[in-house]
PyMOL commands that place a pseudoatom at each C-alpha (Angstrom):
pseudoatom trace, name=CA, resn=MET, resi=1, chain=A, elem=C, hetatm=0, pos=[0.000, 0.000, 0.000]
pseudoatom trace, name=CA, resn=PRO, resi=2, chain=A, elem=C, hetatm=0, pos=[2.656, 2.688, 0.868]
pseudoatom trace, name=CA, resn=ASP, resi=3, chain=A, elem=C, hetatm=0, pos=[4.709, 1.733, -2.198]
pseudoatom trace, name=CA, resn=GLY, resi=4, chain=A, elem=C, hetatm=0, pos=[1.628, 1.884, -4.414]
pseudoatom trace, name=CA, resn=LEU, resi=5, chain=A, elem=C, hetatm=0, pos=[0.665, 5.310, -3.075]
pseudoatom trace, name=CA, resn=ALA, resi=6, chain=A, elem=C, hetatm=0, pos=[4.159, 6.708, -3.668]
pseudoatom trace, name=CA, resn=ALA, resi=7, chain=A, elem=C, hetatm=0, pos=[4.257, 5.281, -7.195]
pseudoatom trace, name=CA, resn=ALA, resi=8, chain=A, elem=C, hetatm=0, pos=[0.845, 6.682, -8.103]
pseudoatom trace, name=CA, resn=LEU, resi=9, chain=A, elem=C, hetatm=0, pos=[1.568, 10.109, -6.659]
pseudoatom trace, name=CA, resn=GLY, resi=10, chain=A, elem=C, hetatm=0, pos=[5.021, 10.175, -8.234]
pseudoatom trace, name=CA, resn=ALA, resi=11, chain=A, elem=C, hetatm=0, pos=[3.509, 9.442, -11.652]
pseudoatom trace, name=CA, resn=ALA, resi=12, chain=A, elem=C, hetatm=0, pos=[0.889, 12.184, -11.173]
pseudoatom trace, name=CA, resn=LEU, resi=13, chain=A, elem=C, hetatm=0, pos=[3.528, 14.753, -10.150]
pseudoatom trace, name=CA, resn=LYS, resi=14, chain=A, elem=C, hetatm=0, pos=[6.106, 13.863, -12.805]
pseudoatom trace, name=CA, resn=PRO, resi=15, chain=A, elem=C, hetatm=0, pos=[4.784, 16.319, -15.429]
pseudoatom trace, name=CA, resn=TRP, resi=16, chain=A, elem=C, hetatm=0, pos=[5.418, 19.133, -12.916]
pseudoatom trace, name=CA, resn=GLY, resi=17, chain=A, elem=C, hetatm=0, pos=[8.970, 18.008, -12.184]
pseudoatom trace, name=CA, resn=ALA, resi=18, chain=A, elem=C, hetatm=0, pos=[8.199, 16.624, -8.724]
pseudoatom trace, name=CA, resn=GLY, resi=19, chain=A, elem=C, hetatm=0, pos=[8.299, 13.143, -7.308]
pseudoatom trace, name=CA, resn=ALA, resi=20, chain=A, elem=C, hetatm=0, pos=[7.244, 11.076, -4.298]
pseudoatom trace, name=CA, resn=ALA, resi=21, chain=A, elem=C, hetatm=0, pos=[8.847, 8.452, -2.092]
pseudoatom trace, name=CA, resn=ARG, resi=22, chain=A, elem=C, hetatm=0, pos=[7.674, 6.047, 0.571]
pseudoatom trace, name=CA, resn=PHE, resi=23, chain=A, elem=C, hetatm=0, pos=[7.511, 7.644, 3.998]
pseudoatom trace, name=CA, resn=GLU, resi=24, chain=A, elem=C, hetatm=0, pos=[6.368, 6.067, 7.254]
pseudoatom trace, name=CA, resn=PRO, resi=25, chain=A, elem=C, hetatm=0, pos=[5.760, 8.715, 9.933]
pseudoatom trace, name=CA, resn=PRO, resi=26, chain=A, elem=C, hetatm=0, pos=[3.351, 8.236, 12.869]
pseudoatom trace, name=CA, resn=LEU, resi=27, chain=A, elem=C, hetatm=0, pos=[0.365, 8.034, 10.527]
pseudoatom trace, name=CA, resn=LYS, resi=28, chain=A, elem=C, hetatm=0, pos=[-2.451, 8.708, 12.992]
pseudoatom trace, name=CA, resn=THR, resi=29, chain=A, elem=C, hetatm=0, pos=[-0.695, 11.796, 14.336]
pseudoatom trace, name=CA, resn=LEU, resi=30, chain=A, elem=C, hetatm=0, pos=[0.033, 13.046, 10.818]
pseudoatom trace, name=CA, resn=ALA, resi=31, chain=A, elem=C, hetatm=0, pos=[-3.578, 12.544, 9.683]
pseudoatom trace, name=CA, resn=ALA, resi=32, chain=A, elem=C, hetatm=0, pos=[-4.940, 14.270, 12.783]
pseudoatom trace, name=CA, resn=GLY, resi=33, chain=A, elem=C, hetatm=0, pos=[-2.491, 17.175, 12.531]
pseudoatom trace, name=CA, resn=ALA, resi=34, chain=A, elem=C, hetatm=0, pos=[-3.404, 17.665, 8.876]
pseudoatom trace, name=CA, resn=GLY, resi=35, chain=A, elem=C, hetatm=0, pos=[-7.079, 17.809, 9.772]
pseudoatom trace, name=CA, resn=LEU, resi=36, chain=A, elem=C, hetatm=0, pos=[-7.889, 14.617, 7.876]
pseudoatom trace, name=CA, resn=ALA, resi=37, chain=A, elem=C, hetatm=0, pos=[-8.814, 12.619, 10.966]
pseudoatom trace, name=CA, resn=ARG, resi=38, chain=A, elem=C, hetatm=0, pos=[-9.691, 12.975, 14.623]
pseudoatom trace, name=CA, resn=PHE, resi=39, chain=A, elem=C, hetatm=0, pos=[-8.832, 10.733, 17.526]
pseudoatom trace, name=CA, resn=GLY, resi=40, chain=A, elem=C, hetatm=0, pos=[-11.437, 8.647, 19.263]
pseudoatom trace, name=CA, resn=ARG, resi=41, chain=A, elem=C, hetatm=0, pos=[-11.334, 7.948, 22.977]
pseudoatom trace, name=CA, resn=ASN, resi=42, chain=A, elem=C, hetatm=0, pos=[-9.830, 4.586, 22.000]
pseudoatom trace, name=CA, resn=ASN, resi=43, chain=A, elem=C, hetatm=0, pos=[-6.870, 6.487, 20.419]
pseudoatom trace, name=CA, resn=ILE, resi=44, chain=A, elem=C, hetatm=0, pos=[-7.833, 5.251, 16.954]
pseudoatom trace, name=CA, resn=ALA, resi=45, chain=A, elem=C, hetatm=0, pos=[-8.018, 7.713, 14.044]
pseudoatom trace, name=CA, resn=TYR, resi=46, chain=A, elem=C, hetatm=0, pos=[-11.457, 8.399, 12.549]
pseudoatom trace, name=CA, resn=VAL, resi=47, chain=A, elem=C, hetatm=0, pos=[-11.935, 9.982, 9.130]
pseudoatom trace, name=CA, resn=PRO, resi=48, chain=A, elem=C, hetatm=0, pos=[-15.246, 11.765, 8.444]
pseudoatom trace, name=CA, resn=GLU, resi=49, chain=A, elem=C, hetatm=0, pos=[-17.733, 9.490, 6.647]
pseudoatom trace, name=CA, resn=LEU, resi=50, chain=A, elem=C, hetatm=0, pos=[-15.209, 6.623, 6.659]
pseudoatom trace, name=CA, resn=GLY, resi=51, chain=A, elem=C, hetatm=0, pos=[-14.971, 5.901, 10.366]
pseudoatom trace, name=CA, resn=SER, resi=52, chain=A, elem=C, hetatm=0, pos=[-11.965, 3.945, 11.630]
pseudoatom trace, name=CA, resn=TYR, resi=53, chain=A, elem=C, hetatm=0, pos=[-12.082, 0.945, 9.286]
pseudoatom trace, name=CA, resn=LEU, resi=54, chain=A, elem=C, hetatm=0, pos=[-9.350, 2.143, 6.966]
pseudoatom trace, name=CA, resn=MET, resi=55, chain=A, elem=C, hetatm=0, pos=[-5.628, 1.911, 6.311]
pseudoatom trace, name=CA, resn=LEU, resi=56, chain=A, elem=C, hetatm=0, pos=[-3.567, 5.078, 6.515]
pseudoatom trace, name=CA, resn=ALA, resi=57, chain=A, elem=C, hetatm=0, pos=[-0.540, 5.574, 4.267]
pseudoatom trace, name=CA, resn=ALA, resi=58, chain=A, elem=C, hetatm=0, pos=[1.774, 8.484, 3.521]
pseudoatom trace, name=CA, resn=CYS, resi=59, chain=A, elem=C, hetatm=0, pos=[4.561, 9.477, 1.199]
pseudoatom trace, name=CA, resn=ALA, resi=60, chain=A, elem=C, hetatm=0, pos=[7.025, 12.371, 0.988]
pseudoatom trace, name=CA, resn=THR, resi=61, chain=A, elem=C, hetatm=0, pos=[7.191, 14.698, -1.989]
pseudoatom trace, name=CA, resn=ASP, resi=62, chain=A, elem=C, hetatm=0, pos=[9.243, 17.679, -3.134]
pseudoatom trace, name=CA, resn=ALA, resi=63, chain=A, elem=C, hetatm=0, pos=[6.118, 19.312, -4.579]
pseudoatom trace, name=CA, resn=PRO, resi=64, chain=A, elem=C, hetatm=0, pos=[5.159, 22.537, -2.760]
pseudoatom trace, name=CA, resn=PRO, resi=65, chain=A, elem=C, hetatm=0, pos=[2.150, 22.247, -0.444]
pseudoatom trace, name=CA, resn=PRO, resi=66, chain=A, elem=C, hetatm=0, pos=[-1.055, 24.041, -1.375]
pseudoatom trace, name=CA, resn=PRO, resi=67, chain=A, elem=C, hetatm=0, pos=[-1.291, 27.517, 0.187]
pseudoatom trace, name=CA, resn=ASP, resi=68, chain=A, elem=C, hetatm=0, pos=[-4.298, 26.539, 2.272]
pseudoatom trace, name=CA, resn=ALA, resi=69, chain=A, elem=C, hetatm=0, pos=[-2.833, 23.284, 3.644]
pseudoatom trace, name=CA, resn=PRO, resi=70, chain=A, elem=C, hetatm=0, pos=[-4.040, 23.099, 7.260]
pseudoatom trace, name=CA, resn=TRP, resi=71, chain=A, elem=C, hetatm=0, pos=[-1.955, 22.019, 10.221]
pseudoatom trace, name=CA, resn=GLY, resi=72, chain=A, elem=C, hetatm=0, pos=[-2.897, 22.078, 13.864]
pseudoatom trace, name=CA, resn=GLU, resi=73, chain=A, elem=C, hetatm=0, pos=[-3.096, 20.200, 17.126]
pseudoatom trace, name=CA, resn=PRO, resi=74, chain=A, elem=C, hetatm=0, pos=[-4.727, 16.761, 16.835]
pseudoatom trace, name=CA, resn=LEU, resi=75, chain=A, elem=C, hetatm=0, pos=[-8.344, 16.899, 17.954]
pseudoatom trace, name=CA, resn=GLN, resi=76, chain=A, elem=C, hetatm=0, pos=[-10.643, 14.403, 19.622]
pseudoatom trace, name=CA, resn=LEU, resi=77, chain=A, elem=C, hetatm=0, pos=[-14.040, 13.478, 18.241]
pseudoatom trace, name=CA, resn=ALA, resi=78, chain=A, elem=C, hetatm=0, pos=[-16.668, 15.721, 19.822]
pseudoatom trace, name=CA, resn=ARG, resi=79, chain=A, elem=C, hetatm=0, pos=[-18.890, 12.689, 20.356]
pseudoatom trace, name=CA, resn=CYS, resi=80, chain=A, elem=C, hetatm=0, pos=[-16.336, 11.173, 22.727]
pseudoatom trace, name=CA, resn=GLU, resi=81, chain=A, elem=C, hetatm=0, pos=[-17.094, 13.784, 25.395]
pseudoatom trace, name=CA, resn=ARG, resi=82, chain=A, elem=C, hetatm=0, pos=[-20.565, 12.339, 25.908]
pseudoatom trace, name=CA, resn=CYS, resi=83, chain=A, elem=C, hetatm=0, pos=[-20.059, 8.727, 24.825]
pseudoatom trace, name=CA, resn=SER, resi=84, chain=A, elem=C, hetatm=0, pos=[-18.563, 5.803, 26.738]
pseudoatom trace, name=CA, resn=ALA, resi=85, chain=A, elem=C, hetatm=0, pos=[-19.394, 2.971, 24.323]
pseudoatom trace, name=CA, resn=CYS, resi=86, chain=A, elem=C, hetatm=0, pos=[-15.777, 1.962, 23.733]
pseudoatom trace, name=CA, resn=MET, resi=87, chain=A, elem=C, hetatm=0, pos=[-14.946, 2.067, 27.448]
pseudoatom trace, name=CA, resn=ARG, resi=88, chain=A, elem=C, hetatm=0, pos=[-17.845, -0.258, 28.191]
pseudoatom trace, name=CA, resn=ALA, resi=89, chain=A, elem=C, hetatm=0, pos=[-16.899, -2.589, 25.316]
pseudoatom trace, name=CA, resn=CYS, resi=90, chain=A, elem=C, hetatm=0, pos=[-13.172, -2.832, 26.125]
pseudoatom trace, name=CA, resn=PRO, resi=91, chain=A, elem=C, hetatm=0, pos=[-12.675, -6.240, 27.780]
pseudoatom trace, name=CA, resn=SER, resi=92, chain=A, elem=C, hetatm=0, pos=[-9.463, -5.302, 29.580]
pseudoatom trace, name=CA, resn=GLY, resi=93, chain=A, elem=C, hetatm=0, pos=[-10.246, -1.771, 30.815]
pseudoatom trace, name=CA, resn=ALA, resi=94, chain=A, elem=C, hetatm=0, pos=[-7.533, -0.187, 28.678]
pseudoatom trace, name=CA, resn=ILE, resi=95, chain=A, elem=C, hetatm=0, pos=[-9.823, 2.751, 27.759]
pseudoatom trace, name=CA, resn=ARG, resi=96, chain=A, elem=C, hetatm=0, pos=[-10.386, 4.937, 30.806]
pseudoatom trace, name=CA, resn=ALA, resi=97, chain=A, elem=C, hetatm=0, pos=[-12.429, 8.007, 31.683]
pseudoatom trace, name=CA, resn=ASP, resi=98, chain=A, elem=C, hetatm=0, pos=[-9.639, 9.650, 33.701]
pseudoatom trace, name=CA, resn=ARG, resi=99, chain=A, elem=C, hetatm=0, pos=[-7.119, 9.856, 30.839]
pseudoatom trace, name=CA, resn=PHE, resi=100, chain=A, elem=C, hetatm=0, pos=[-7.162, 10.323, 27.093]
pseudoatom trace, name=CA, resn=LEU, resi=101, chain=A, elem=C, hetatm=0, pos=[-4.216, 8.085, 26.260]
pseudoatom trace, name=CA, resn=LEU, resi=102, chain=A, elem=C, hetatm=0, pos=[-4.964, 4.412, 25.977]
pseudoatom trace, name=CA, resn=GLN, resi=103, chain=A, elem=C, hetatm=0, pos=[-3.450, 2.320, 28.770]
pseudoatom trace, name=CA, resn=THR, resi=104, chain=A, elem=C, hetatm=0, pos=[-1.384, 0.227, 26.382]
pseudoatom trace, name=CA, resn=ASP, resi=105, chain=A, elem=C, hetatm=0, pos=[-0.133, -2.156, 29.049]
pseudoatom trace, name=CA, resn=ARG, resi=106, chain=A, elem=C, hetatm=0, pos=[-3.754, -3.309, 29.430]
pseudoatom trace, name=CA, resn=CYS, resi=107, chain=A, elem=C, hetatm=0, pos=[-4.717, -3.366, 25.736]
pseudoatom trace, name=CA, resn=LEU, resi=108, chain=A, elem=C, hetatm=0, pos=[-5.553, -6.790, 24.311]
pseudoatom trace, name=CA, resn=THR, resi=109, chain=A, elem=C, hetatm=0, pos=[-4.355, -5.770, 20.842]
pseudoatom trace, name=CA, resn=CYS, resi=110, chain=A, elem=C, hetatm=0, pos=[-0.965, -4.685, 22.213]
pseudoatom trace, name=CA, resn=ALA, resi=111, chain=A, elem=C, hetatm=0, pos=[-0.685, -8.020, 23.996]
pseudoatom trace, name=CA, resn=ASN, resi=112, chain=A, elem=C, hetatm=0, pos=[-1.654, -10.320, 21.150]
pseudoatom trace, name=CA, resn=GLU, resi=113, chain=A, elem=C, hetatm=0, pos=[0.341, -8.429, 18.501]
pseudoatom trace, name=CA, resn=ASP, resi=114, chain=A, elem=C, hetatm=0, pos=[3.479, -8.853, 20.621]
pseudoatom trace, name=CA, resn=GLU, resi=115, chain=A, elem=C, hetatm=0, pos=[5.468, -12.035, 20.139]
pseudoatom trace, name=CA, resn=ALA, resi=116, chain=A, elem=C, hetatm=0, pos=[6.155, -12.246, 23.879]
pseudoatom trace, name=CA, resn=PRO, resi=117, chain=A, elem=C, hetatm=0, pos=[4.032, -14.751, 25.831]
pseudoatom trace, name=CA, resn=LEU, resi=118, chain=A, elem=C, hetatm=0, pos=[0.544, -13.482, 26.586]
pseudoatom trace, name=CA, resn=PRO, resi=119, chain=A, elem=C, hetatm=0, pos=[0.553, -11.778, 30.004]
pseudoatom trace, name=CA, resn=ASP, resi=120, chain=A, elem=C, hetatm=0, pos=[-1.228, -13.341, 32.961]
pseudoatom trace, name=CA, resn=TRP, resi=121, chain=A, elem=C, hetatm=0, pos=[-3.861, -10.580, 33.091]
pseudoatom trace, name=CA, resn=VAL, resi=122, chain=A, elem=C, hetatm=0, pos=[-5.332, -11.641, 29.723]
pseudoatom trace, name=CA, resn=ASP, resi=123, chain=A, elem=C, hetatm=0, pos=[-8.557, -13.552, 30.347]
pseudoatom trace, name=CA, resn=PRO, resi=124, chain=A, elem=C, hetatm=0, pos=[-8.868, -16.431, 27.813]
pseudoatom trace, name=CA, resn=ALA, resi=125, chain=A, elem=C, hetatm=0, pos=[-12.531, -15.487, 27.346]
pseudoatom trace, name=CA, resn=TRP, resi=126, chain=A, elem=C, hetatm=0, pos=[-11.477, -12.176, 25.782]
pseudoatom trace, name=CA, resn=HIS, resi=127, chain=A, elem=C, hetatm=0, pos=[-9.964, -13.767, 22.677]
pseudoatom trace, name=CA, resn=HIS, resi=128, chain=A, elem=C, hetatm=0, pos=[-12.215, -13.317, 19.660]
pseudoatom trace, name=CA, resn=ALA, resi=129, chain=A, elem=C, hetatm=0, pos=[-9.840, -12.684, 16.739]
pseudoatom trace, name=CA, resn=ALA, resi=130, chain=A, elem=C, hetatm=0, pos=[-6.630, -14.144, 15.352]
pseudoatom trace, name=CA, resn=VAL, resi=131, chain=A, elem=C, hetatm=0, pos=[-4.887, -10.793, 15.831]
pseudoatom trace, name=CA, resn=GLY, resi=132, chain=A, elem=C, hetatm=0, pos=[-5.983, -7.617, 17.532]
pseudoatom trace, name=CA, resn=CYS, resi=133, chain=A, elem=C, hetatm=0, pos=[-9.277, -6.698, 19.145]
pseudoatom trace, name=CA, resn=LEU, resi=134, chain=A, elem=C, hetatm=0, pos=[-12.091, -4.815, 17.431]
pseudoatom trace, name=CA, resn=ARG, resi=135, chain=A, elem=C, hetatm=0, pos=[-14.432, -4.400, 20.393]
pseudoatom trace, name=CA, resn=CYS, resi=136, chain=A, elem=C, hetatm=0, pos=[-13.952, -0.636, 20.705]
pseudoatom trace, name=CA, resn=GLN, resi=137, chain=A, elem=C, hetatm=0, pos=[-14.442, -0.057, 16.983]
pseudoatom trace, name=CA, resn=GLN, resi=138, chain=A, elem=C, hetatm=0, pos=[-17.405, -2.391, 16.718]
pseudoatom trace, name=CA, resn=SER, resi=139, chain=A, elem=C, hetatm=0, pos=[-19.179, -0.535, 19.517]
pseudoatom trace, name=CA, resn=CYS, resi=140, chain=A, elem=C, hetatm=0, pos=[-18.349, 2.980, 18.288]
pseudoatom trace, name=CA, resn=PRO, resi=141, chain=A, elem=C, hetatm=0, pos=[-21.291, 5.048, 16.972]
pseudoatom trace, name=CA, resn=GLU, resi=142, chain=A, elem=C, hetatm=0, pos=[-18.910, 6.775, 14.534]
pseudoatom trace, name=CA, resn=ASN, resi=143, chain=A, elem=C, hetatm=0, pos=[-18.677, 3.469, 12.670]
pseudoatom trace, name=CA, resn=ALA, resi=144, chain=A, elem=C, hetatm=0, pos=[-22.398, 2.718, 12.781]
pseudoatom trace, name=CA, resn=GLY, resi=145, chain=A, elem=C, hetatm=0, pos=[-23.218, 4.488, 9.515]
pseudoatom trace, name=CA, resn=VAL, resi=146, chain=A, elem=C, hetatm=0, pos=[-20.119, 3.428, 7.611]
pseudoatom trace, name=CA, resn=ASP, resi=147, chain=A, elem=C, hetatm=0, pos=[-20.801, 1.203, 4.624]
pseudoatom trace, name=CA, resn=LEU, resi=148, chain=A, elem=C, hetatm=0, pos=[-18.199, -1.396, 5.507]
pseudoatom trace, name=CA, resn=VAL, resi=149, chain=A, elem=C, hetatm=0, pos=[-17.324, -3.911, 2.813]
pseudoatom trace, name=CA, resn=VAL, resi=150, chain=A, elem=C, hetatm=0, pos=[-16.730, -7.330, 4.365]
pseudoatom trace, name=CA, resn=ALA, resi=151, chain=A, elem=C, hetatm=0, pos=[-14.537, -9.730, 2.414]
pseudoatom trace, name=CA, resn=PRO, resi=152, chain=A, elem=C, hetatm=0, pos=[-15.791, -13.276, 1.908]
pseudoatom trace, name=CA, resn=ALA, resi=153, chain=A, elem=C, hetatm=0, pos=[-14.747, -15.690, 4.644]
pseudoatom trace, name=CA, resn=GLU, resi=154, chain=A, elem=C, hetatm=0, pos=[-11.738, -17.902, 4.030]
pseudoatom trace, name=CA, resn=VAL, resi=155, chain=A, elem=C, hetatm=0, pos=[-12.119, -21.574, 4.918]
pseudoatom trace, name=CA, resn=PHE, resi=156, chain=A, elem=C, hetatm=0, pos=[-9.127, -23.614, 6.056]
pseudoatom trace, name=CA, resn=ASP, resi=157, chain=A, elem=C, hetatm=0, pos=[-9.388, -27.396, 6.030]
pseudoatom trace, name=CA, resn=GLU, resi=158, chain=A, elem=C, hetatm=0, pos=[-8.046, -29.651, 8.776]
pseudoatom trace, name=CA, resn=GLN, resi=159, chain=A, elem=C, hetatm=0, pos=[-4.625, -30.063, 7.181]
pseudoatom trace, name=CA, resn=GLU, resi=160, chain=A, elem=C, hetatm=0, pos=[-4.220, -26.318, 6.621]
pseudoatom trace, name=CA, resn=THR, resi=161, chain=A, elem=C, hetatm=0, pos=[-5.334, -25.570, 10.162]
pseudoatom trace, name=CA, resn=ALA, resi=162, chain=A, elem=C, hetatm=0, pos=[-2.821, -28.045, 11.575]
pseudoatom trace, name=CA, resn=ALA, resi=163, chain=A, elem=C, hetatm=0, pos=[-0.015, -26.405, 9.582]
pseudoatom trace, name=CA, resn=ILE, resi=164, chain=A, elem=C, hetatm=0, pos=[-0.998, -22.947, 10.854]
pseudoatom trace, name=CA, resn=LEU, resi=165, chain=A, elem=C, hetatm=0, pos=[-1.248, -24.123, 14.467]
pseudoatom trace, name=CA, resn=ALA, resi=166, chain=A, elem=C, hetatm=0, pos=[2.196, -25.705, 14.089]
pseudoatom trace, name=CA, resn=ALA, resi=167, chain=A, elem=C, hetatm=0, pos=[3.606, -22.272, 13.090]
pseudoatom trace, name=CA, resn=THR, resi=168, chain=A, elem=C, hetatm=0, pos=[4.754, -23.622, 9.735]
pseudoatom trace, name=CA, resn=PRO, resi=169, chain=A, elem=C, hetatm=0, pos=[6.827, -20.968, 7.876]
pseudoatom trace, name=CA, resn=ALA, resi=170, chain=A, elem=C, hetatm=0, pos=[4.986, -19.280, 5.004]
pseudoatom trace, name=CA, resn=ASP, resi=171, chain=A, elem=C, hetatm=0, pos=[7.331, -20.697, 2.385]
pseudoatom trace, name=CA, resn=GLU, resi=172, chain=A, elem=C, hetatm=0, pos=[6.604, -24.230, 3.591]
pseudoatom trace, name=CA, resn=VAL, resi=173, chain=A, elem=C, hetatm=0, pos=[2.801, -24.194, 3.416]
pseudoatom trace, name=CA, resn=ALA, resi=174, chain=A, elem=C, hetatm=0, pos=[0.897, -24.922, 0.220]
pseudoatom trace, name=CA, resn=ALA, resi=175, chain=A, elem=C, hetatm=0, pos=[0.567, -22.001, -2.191]
pseudoatom trace, name=CA, resn=GLU, resi=176, chain=A, elem=C, hetatm=0, pos=[-3.225, -22.028, -1.833]
pseudoatom trace, name=CA, resn=THR, resi=177, chain=A, elem=C, hetatm=0, pos=[-2.951, -21.847, 1.951]
pseudoatom trace, name=CA, resn=ARG, resi=178, chain=A, elem=C, hetatm=0, pos=[-0.444, -19.020, 1.724]
pseudoatom trace, name=CA, resn=GLU, resi=179, chain=A, elem=C, hetatm=0, pos=[-2.788, -17.083, -0.576]
pseudoatom trace, name=CA, resn=LYS, resi=180, chain=A, elem=C, hetatm=0, pos=[-5.612, -17.487, 1.942]
pseudoatom trace, name=CA, resn=LEU, resi=181, chain=A, elem=C, hetatm=0, pos=[-3.380, -16.208, 4.735]
pseudoatom trace, name=CA, resn=VAL, resi=182, chain=A, elem=C, hetatm=0, pos=[-2.419, -13.182, 2.625]
pseudoatom trace, name=CA, resn=ARG, resi=183, chain=A, elem=C, hetatm=0, pos=[-6.079, -12.367, 1.975]
pseudoatom trace, name=CA, resn=CYS, resi=184, chain=A, elem=C, hetatm=0, pos=[-6.748, -12.602, 5.720]
pseudoatom trace, name=CA, resn=GLY, resi=185, chain=A, elem=C, hetatm=0, pos=[-3.749, -10.442, 6.594]
pseudoatom trace, name=CA, resn=LEU, resi=186, chain=A, elem=C, hetatm=0, pos=[-2.246, -13.331, 8.537]
pseudoatom trace, name=CA, resn=ASP, resi=187, chain=A, elem=C, hetatm=0, pos=[0.815, -13.946, 6.369]
pseudoatom trace, name=CA, resn=TYR, resi=188, chain=A, elem=C, hetatm=0, pos=[3.355, -12.736, 8.946]
pseudoatom trace, name=CA, resn=SER, resi=189, chain=A, elem=C, hetatm=0, pos=[4.892, -14.160, 12.109]
pseudoatom trace, name=CA, resn=PRO, resi=190, chain=A, elem=C, hetatm=0, pos=[3.592, -17.763, 11.972]
pseudoatom trace, name=CA, resn=ALA, resi=191, chain=A, elem=C, hetatm=0, pos=[4.537, -18.274, 15.637]
pseudoatom trace, name=CA, resn=LEU, resi=192, chain=A, elem=C, hetatm=0, pos=[2.433, -15.294, 16.765]
pseudoatom trace, name=CA, resn=ILE, resi=193, chain=A, elem=C, hetatm=0, pos=[-0.562, -16.331, 14.652]
pseudoatom trace, name=CA, resn=ALA, resi=194, chain=A, elem=C, hetatm=0, pos=[-0.319, -19.913, 15.913]
pseudoatom trace, name=CA, resn=ARG, resi=195, chain=A, elem=C, hetatm=0, pos=[-0.146, -18.790, 19.541]
pseudoatom trace, name=CA, resn=ASN, resi=196, chain=A, elem=C, hetatm=0, pos=[-3.174, -16.512, 19.154]
pseudoatom trace, name=CA, resn=LEU, resi=197, chain=A, elem=C, hetatm=0, pos=[-5.225, -19.151, 17.374]
pseudoatom trace, name=CA, resn=ARG, resi=198, chain=A, elem=C, hetatm=0, pos=[-4.445, -21.701, 20.078]
pseudoatom trace, name=CA, resn=ALA, resi=199, chain=A, elem=C, hetatm=0, pos=[-5.620, -19.217, 22.683]
pseudoatom trace, name=CA, resn=LEU, resi=200, chain=A, elem=C, hetatm=0, pos=[-8.726, -18.401, 20.631]
pseudoatom trace, name=CA, resn=LEU, resi=201, chain=A, elem=C, hetatm=0, pos=[-9.561, -22.090, 20.259]
pseudoatom trace, name=CA, resn=GLY, resi=202, chain=A, elem=C, hetatm=0, pos=[-8.769, -22.858, 23.896]
pseudoatom trace, name=CA, resn=LEU, resi=203, chain=A, elem=C, hetatm=0, pos=[-5.971, -25.294, 23.010]
for i in range(1, 203): cmd.bond("trace and resi %d" % i, "trace and resi %d" % (i + 1))
show_as sticks, trace
zoom trace
């Protein structure tokens, strides 16, 4: 995605003698500072009419910015001041009323995206996804009206499932299985994915 964005923008700017290159800054902060997004109480970036179900990407360019390019302090969604849906939905209590910043040392996503062993405070009943936790986003009213496109489900047979649970390296699984994992976004860190799936399945 970042490479594709840089290539497309570079091609569009070429007639004007400018170019673009891949750039990976703190994307949520950049989007919020540029006025393209606002932070939710769950510290996730929300874009008007698109909600939080999106992928941010950026690139650097030597083209001059437009004269009216905005820049300011990141802002919080106004709705968050009167809404506690994400706090109530968060299984681990990482979203709190007494602070804006997420308590990352209690966030299920931070725990299950880390290759370290799952901490003792993680309740097995909280697991509901192979990676991450969508509870705060699923409960958020800002996402309620977003026309989310859901990809068709991928089905893994018994042999494929056994290979995934055994943390088989991507280059050692069947090509069809690897393609399924890519479509699911699970084509990285086989050991992490295997650990999370075992926890999700109660194994």
